[in-house]
C-alpha positions as CSV (number, residue, x, y, z in Angstrom):
1,M,-10.9,47.2,-14.1
2,Q,-9.5,44.6,-11.7
3,Q,-12.8,42.8,-11.6
4,E,-12.7,42.6,-15.4
5,D,-9.1,41.1,-15.3
6,V,-10.3,38.4,-12.8
7,Q,-13.3,37.6,-15.1
8,N,-11.0,37.3,-18.1
9,S,-8.6,35.0,-16.3
10,E,-11.5,32.8,-15.2
11,D,-12.7,32.7,-18.8
12,Q,-9.3,31.5,-20.0
13,R,-9.4,28.5,-17.7
14,P,-10.1,25.3,-19.6
15,K,-13.5,23.7,-19.1
16,Y,-12.9,20.0,-19.5
17,S,-15.7,17.5,-20.3
18,E,-16.2,14.7,-17.8
19,R,-14.4,12.3,-20.3
20,E,-11.4,14.7,-20.5
21,K,-11.3,15.0,-16.7
22,V,-11.1,11.2,-16.4
23,E,-8.4,11.0,-19.1
24,I,-6.3,13.7,-17.4
25,F,-6.7,12.0,-14.0
26,D,-5.9,8.6,-15.3
27,N,-3.0,9.5,-17.7
28,E,-1.4,12.5,-16.0
29,F,-2.2,12.3,-12.3
30,L,-2.4,8.6,-11.4
31,P,1.1,7.8,-12.8
32,Q,2.5,10.1,-10.1
33,I,1.0,8.3,-7.2
34,D,4.2,6.5,-6.0
35,S,6.1,9.8,-6.0
36,M,3.2,11.5,-4.2
37,Y,3.2,8.8,-1.5
38,N,7.0,8.9,-1.1
39,F,6.9,12.7,-0.6
40,A,3.9,12.5,1.8
41,Y,5.7,9.8,3.8
42,R,8.9,11.8,4.0
43,L,6.8,14.8,5.3
44,T,4.7,12.9,7.8
45,Y,6.8,9.8,8.9
46,D,3.5,7.9,9.2
47,E,2.1,5.5,6.6
48,D,-1.5,6.2,7.4
49,D,-1.0,9.9,7.5
50,A,0.8,9.7,4.2
51,K,-2.0,7.7,2.6
52,D,-4.6,10.2,3.9
53,L,-2.5,13.1,2.5
54,V,-2.2,11.5,-0.9
55,Q,-5.9,10.7,-0.9
56,E,-6.8,14.3,0.0
57,T,-4.4,15.5,-2.7
58,Y,-6.1,13.4,-5.4
59,L,-9.5,14.5,-4.3
60,K,-8.5,18.1,-4.5
61,A,-6.8,17.5,-7.8
62,F,-10.0,16.1,-9.3
63,R,-12.2,18.8,-7.7
64,F,-10.0,21.6,-9.1
65,I,-9.0,19.9,-12.3
66,D,-10.2,22.8,-14.4
67,S,-7.4,24.9,-12.9
68,F,-4.8,22.4,-14.3
69,Q,-3.4,23.4,-17.7
70,R,-3.2,20.2,-19.8
71,G,0.3,19.5,-21.1
72,T,2.1,21.2,-18.1
73,N,3.9,19.5,-15.3
74,A,1.3,17.4,-13.6
75,K,3.8,16.1,-11.0
76,A,4.7,19.7,-9.9
77,W,1.0,20.7,-9.8
78,L,0.2,17.7,-7.6
79,F,3.2,18.2,-5.3
80,R,2.1,21.8,-4.7
81,I,-1.4,20.6,-3.7
82,L,0.1,18.0,-1.4
83,K,2.5,20.4,0.2
84,N,-0.3,22.9,0.9
85,S,-2.5,20.2,2.3
86,F,0.4,19.1,4.6
87,I,1.0,22.6,5.8
88,N,-2.7,23.2,6.5
89,D,-3.1,19.9,8.3
90,F,0.1,20.6,10.3
91,R,-1.2,24.0,11.4
92,K,-4.5,22.5,12.5
93,K,-2.8,19.7,14.4
94,S,-0.3,22.1,16.1
95,K,-3.3,24.1,17.5
96,Q,-4.8,20.9,19.0
97,P,-3.5,19.4,22.2
98,S,-1.6,16.1,21.8
99,K,-3.7,12.9,22.3
100,V,-1.9,9.8,23.3
101,D,-3.6,6.4,23.9
102,Y,-1.4,5.2,26.8
103,Q,-3.1,1.8,26.8
104,E,-2.1,1.3,23.2
105,V,1.5,2.4,24.0
106,E,1.7,0.1,27.0
107,T,0.3,-2.9,25.2
108,Y,2.7,-2.4,22.3
109,Y,5.8,-2.1,24.5
110,N,4.8,-5.0,26.7
111,S,4.3,-7.3,23.7
112,E,7.0,-9.9,22.9
113,G,7.5,-8.9,19.2
114,V,8.9,-5.4,19.9
115,D,12.0,-4.7,18.0
116,E,14.4,-2.9,20.4
117,S,16.2,-1.1,17.6
118,I,13.2,0.8,16.1
119,T,14.3,4.0,14.4
120,T,12.6,6.6,12.3
121,D,13.4,5.7,8.7
122,L,12.3,6.2,5.2
123,R,10.2,3.1,4.7
124,V,9.8,3.3,1.0
125,E,11.7,0.3,-0.4
126,S,12.9,2.0,-3.5
127,V,14.4,4.8,-1.5
128,Q,16.0,2.4,1.0
129,D,17.8,0.8,-1.9
130,M,19.2,4.2,-3.0
131,I,20.2,5.7,0.4
132,G,21.4,4.1,3.5
133,D,20.0,4.3,7.0
134,E,22.5,7.0,8.1
135,V,21.4,9.3,5.2
136,S,17.7,8.6,5.9
137,T,18.1,9.3,9.6
138,A,20.1,12.5,8.9
139,L,17.5,13.6,6.3
140,N,14.6,12.9,8.7
141,S,16.2,15.0,11.4
142,L,16.2,18.1,9.3
143,A,13.5,20.8,9.7
144,V,10.6,20.2,7.3
145,D,11.6,23.2,5.1
146,F,15.1,21.9,4.6
147,R,14.0,18.3,4.2
148,T,11.4,19.3,1.6
149,V,13.9,21.1,-0.7
150,I,16.3,18.1,-0.6
151,I,13.5,15.7,-1.4
152,L,12.2,17.8,-4.2
153,C,15.6,18.5,-5.8
154,D,17.8,15.6,-5.0
155,L,15.3,12.7,-4.8
156,E,12.5,13.8,-7.1
157,G,14.6,15.8,-9.6
158,F,12.5,19.0,-9.8
159,T,14.2,22.1,-11.3
160,Y,14.6,25.3,-9.2
161,E,11.7,26.9,-11.2
162,E,9.4,23.9,-10.5
163,M,10.4,23.9,-6.8
164,A,9.7,27.6,-6.5
165,K,6.2,27.0,-7.9
166,I,5.5,24.0,-5.6
167,L,6.8,25.8,-2.5
168,D,5.4,29.2,-3.5
169,I,8.8,30.9,-2.8
170,P,11.2,32.9,-5.0
171,I,14.0,30.9,-6.9
172,G,16.6,32.7,-4.8
173,T,15.0,31.4,-1.6
174,V,14.9,27.9,-3.1
175,R,18.7,28.1,-3.9
176,S,19.7,29.4,-0.5
177,R,17.4,27.0,1.4
178,L,18.8,24.0,-0.7
179,H,22.4,25.2,0.0
180,R,21.7,25.4,3.7
181,A,19.9,22.1,3.8
182,R,22.7,20.3,2.0
183,N,25.2,21.8,4.4
184,L,23.1,20.8,7.4
185,L,22.8,17.2,6.0
186,K,26.6,17.1,5.3
187,E,27.3,18.2,8.8
188,K,25.0,15.6,10.3
189,L,26.7,12.9,8.1
190,K,30.2,14.2,9.0
191,T,29.3,13.9,12.7
192,Y,28.1,10.3,12.1
193,A,31.2,9.4,10.1
194,D,33.5,10.9,12.9
195,S,31.6,8.9,15.5
196,M,32.1,5.7,13.5
197,G,35.8,6.4,13.1
198,Y,35.9,7.3,9.4
């Protein structure tokens, strides 16, 4: 009986023609590329890693395009692929020993053009116009689970239901995680404000 249900659900998946796949990719997936990069960068803090993650996401999206239901939220579907790819890559990297090219580090820090005030920051220009360095720094300092819900809700505008699907967690968990994340962010900003005498 279960095998029959699996077979029926596979039969219900759309089978797109090559032309339809290209249309979906061009019209529904590609317009999301800036949001995808912003999200990837905020997860990785590295431009090259973010670009790789977006590229991997789009490759997977095209490869599994038949599992996408046309007319549904393409952005949420892509964000879920990106989030899962990030988690899988993070797990792989966390099991590998760290590799540091000390020659490259030494060369960089001995060069004359080094900016002494380098800080981790959201480098996406559109976001920098919206939020200041203090907010970016505070957001970047949150654990990835908390940072992700703030990005998805407050910066990308996803609903709780969409976030639950992207993150593959219950709506109640989304709400509580977002509440905790906002409180942590508020506390970090309060500490900054106090230190600046506000």
